[in-house]
DRENVOBA-34368 format. One record per residue (C-alpha): chain; residue number from 1; x, y negated, z. Coordinates in nm, 4 decimals. Example, Ala and Ser with C-alpha at 12.3 -4.5 7.8 and 13.67 -1.06 7.14 Angstrom:
<recs>
+-------+------+----------+----------+----------+
| chain | resi |       c1 |       c2 |       c3 |
+-------+------+----------+----------+----------+
|     A |    1 |   1.2300 |   0.4500 |   0.7800 |
|     A |    2 |   1.3670 |   0.1060 |   0.7140 |
+-------+------+----------+----------+----------+
</recs>
This chain:
<recs>
+-------+------+----------+----------+----------+
| chain | resi |       c1 |       c2 |       c3 |
+-------+------+----------+----------+----------+
|     A |    1 |  -0.4377 |  -0.6275 |   2.9045 |
|     A |    2 |  -0.5633 |  -0.6793 |   3.2911 |
|     A |    3 |  -0.3682 |  -0.5874 |   3.6350 |
|     A |    4 |  -0.6840 |  -0.3669 |   3.7041 |
|     A |    5 |  -0.6142 |  -0.1419 |   3.3951 |
|     A |    6 |  -0.2479 |  -0.1533 |   3.4438 |
|     A |    7 |  -0.2673 |   0.0100 |   3.8056 |
|     A |    8 |  -0.5798 |   0.2733 |   3.6515 |
|     A |    9 |  -0.3085 |   0.3679 |   3.3857 |
|     A |   10 |   0.0032 |   0.4273 |   3.6535 |
|     A |   11 |  -0.2462 |   0.6314 |   3.8618 |
|     A |   12 |  -0.3226 |   0.8437 |   3.5686 |
|     A |   13 |  -0.0056 |   0.8772 |   3.4925 |
|     A |   14 |   0.0990 |   0.9683 |   3.8393 |
|     A |   15 |  -0.2152 |   1.2513 |   3.7965 |
|     A |   16 |  -0.1024 |   1.3778 |   3.4669 |
|     A |   17 |   0.3056 |   1.3893 |   3.6381 |
|     A |   18 |   0.1706 |   1.6363 |   3.9091 |
|     A |   19 |  -0.0285 |   1.8304 |   3.6467 |
|     A |   20 |   0.2466 |   1.8491 |   3.4455 |
|     A |   21 |   0.4609 |   1.9644 |   3.7057 |
|     A |   22 |   0.2638 |   2.2330 |   3.7975 |
|     A |   23 |   0.1881 |   2.3412 |   3.4345 |
|     A |   24 |   0.5548 |   2.3780 |   3.3892 |
|     A |   25 |   0.5782 |   2.6439 |   3.6342 |
|     A |   26 |   0.2627 |   2.8581 |   3.5261 |
|     A |   27 |   0.4974 |   2.8565 |   3.2158 |
|     A |   28 |   0.7641 |   2.9408 |   3.3431 |
|     A |   29 |   0.6290 |   3.2244 |   3.5530 |
|     A |   30 |   0.4729 |   3.4134 |   3.2094 |
|     A |   31 |   0.7917 |   3.3720 |   3.0500 |
|     A |   32 |   1.0453 |   3.4438 |   3.2815 |
|     A |   33 |   0.8545 |   3.7172 |   3.4351 |
|     A |   34 |   0.6304 |   3.8181 |   3.2288 |
|     A |   35 |   0.4049 |   3.8610 |   3.4724 |
|     A |   36 |   0.0861 |   3.6649 |   3.5164 |
|     A |   37 |   0.1534 |   3.5228 |   3.9214 |
|     A |   38 |  -0.0990 |   3.2973 |   3.9780 |
|     A |   39 |   0.0080 |   3.1740 |   4.3142 |
|     A |   40 |   0.0704 |   2.8188 |   4.1813 |
|     A |   41 |  -0.2551 |   2.7263 |   4.1269 |
|     A |   42 |  -0.3632 |   2.9418 |   4.4286 |
|     A |   43 |  -0.1106 |   2.7123 |   4.6505 |
|     A |   44 |  -0.2130 |   2.3863 |   4.4546 |
|     A |   45 |  -0.5564 |   2.4106 |   4.5337 |
|     A |   46 |  -0.5209 |   2.5221 |   4.9282 |
|     A |   47 |  -0.3170 |   2.2393 |   4.9405 |
|     A |   48 |  -0.6138 |   2.0341 |   4.8087 |
|     A |   49 |  -0.8342 |   2.1610 |   5.0136 |
|     A |   50 |  -0.6612 |   2.1274 |   5.3432 |
|     A |   51 |  -0.6121 |   1.7301 |   5.2558 |
|     A |   52 |  -0.9530 |   1.6994 |   5.1526 |
|     A |   53 |  -1.1219 |   1.9009 |   5.4841 |
|     A |   54 |  -0.8245 |   1.6857 |   5.7256 |
|     A |   55 |  -0.9165 |   1.3788 |   5.5655 |
|     A |   56 |  -1.3134 |   1.4392 |   5.6144 |
|     A |   57 |  -1.2420 |   1.5145 |   5.9896 |
|     A |   58 |  -1.0790 |   1.1571 |   6.0065 |
|     A |   59 |  -0.7297 |   1.2986 |   6.0503 |
|     A |   60 |  -0.5059 |   0.9859 |   5.9802 |
|     A |   61 |  -0.3769 |   1.0422 |   5.6053 |
|     A |   62 |   0.0103 |   1.0990 |   5.6966 |
|     A |   63 |  -0.0911 |   1.3740 |   5.9406 |
|     A |   64 |  -0.2924 |   1.5103 |   5.6139 |
|     A |   65 |  -0.1105 |   1.4902 |   5.3830 |
|     A |   66 |   0.1926 |   1.6546 |   5.5855 |
|     A |   67 |   0.0060 |   1.9807 |   5.6660 |
|     A |   68 |  -0.1447 |   1.9918 |   5.3344 |
|     A |   69 |   0.1881 |   2.0339 |   5.2304 |
|     A |   70 |   0.2761 |   2.2980 |   5.4859 |
|     A |   71 |  -0.0161 |   2.4889 |   5.4173 |
|     A |   72 |   0.0483 |   2.5076 |   5.0419 |
|     A |   73 |   0.4090 |   2.6000 |   5.1453 |
|     A |   74 |   0.3295 |   2.8904 |   5.3738 |
|     A |   75 |   0.0565 |   3.0115 |   5.1101 |
|     A |   76 |   0.3767 |   3.0060 |   4.8728 |
|     A |   77 |   0.6551 |   3.1750 |   5.1127 |
|     A |   78 |   0.3781 |   3.4681 |   5.1961 |
|     A |   79 |   0.3493 |   3.5759 |   4.8032 |
|     A |   80 |   0.7001 |   3.5375 |   4.8045 |
|     A |   81 |   0.7976 |   3.8023 |   5.0587 |
+-------+------+----------+----------+----------+
</recs>
């Protein structure tokens, strides 16, 4: 197995980890609250779109990451109110 294949496997494992946490959050919301709260998917997607748009606008990546995390967190906070 070459170095490139190992790096690709690690990247895929990282992606899978993010989606696994998202799936656990959705599952807990359905199981505990018994209400289809889809704010986790909306917050996750809003953060991803924010990151994409900011990187397309040539904003430095660390700033774009912080802004996307804050955007997702703000969407979740508004939902919690």
